[in-house]
C-alpha positions as CSV (number, residue, x, y, z in Angstrom):
1,X,-19.3,-22.7,1.1
2,X,-18.2,-19.3,-0.1
3,X,-16.5,-18.9,-3.4
4,X,-13.2,-17.1,-3.8
5,X,-13.4,-13.7,-5.5
6,X,-10.7,-11.3,-6.7
7,X,-10.0,-8.9,-3.9
8,X,-11.6,-5.5,-4.6
9,X,-9.0,-3.8,-2.5
10,X,-6.0,-4.8,-4.6
11,X,-7.7,-6.2,-7.8
12,X,-5.8,-9.5,-7.2
13,X,-2.4,-7.9,-7.2
14,X,-1.8,-9.1,-3.6
15,X,-0.6,-5.7,-2.4
16,X,-0.9,-2.0,-2.9
17,X,1.5,0.9,-3.2
18,X,1.6,3.1,-0.2
19,X,2.9,6.7,0.0
20,X,4.4,8.2,3.2
21,X,4.8,11.9,3.3
22,X,7.6,13.4,5.5
23,X,9.3,16.7,6.0
24,X,13.0,16.5,6.2
25,X,15.9,18.9,6.2
26,X,18.3,19.2,3.3
27,X,22.0,19.8,3.7
28,X,21.3,23.2,5.2
29,X,18.5,24.5,7.4
30,X,15.8,24.1,4.7
31,X,12.8,21.9,5.2
32,X,11.8,19.8,2.1
33,X,8.7,17.7,1.5
34,X,9.6,14.0,0.6
35,X,7.4,11.2,-0.6
36,X,8.5,7.6,0.2
37,X,6.7,5.0,-1.9
38,X,6.6,1.4,-0.9
39,X,4.7,-1.8,-1.7
40,X,2.9,-3.7,1.1
41,X,0.5,-6.5,1.4
42,X,-3.2,-5.6,0.9
43,X,-4.9,-4.8,4.2
44,X,-8.2,-6.3,2.9
45,X,-7.0,-9.7,1.8
46,X,-3.7,-9.9,3.7
47,X,-1.8,-10.5,0.5
48,X,-3.8,-13.5,-0.7
49,X,-5.3,-11.7,-3.7
50,X,-8.7,-13.2,-3.1
51,X,-11.5,-12.8,-0.6
52,X,-14.3,-15.3,0.3
53,X,-17.7,-13.8,0.2
């Protein structure tokens, strides 16, 4: 049976910070670059923090 190992994708943190880049308008007609940061479950371990290998 495979032993659980710390997920190399998230280092056991169960998720990773993601960054979404968008271009939005300010109050006028100017376009500004925005970064939206958010936390989501790791895509490699699905938020478990461990993988079996």
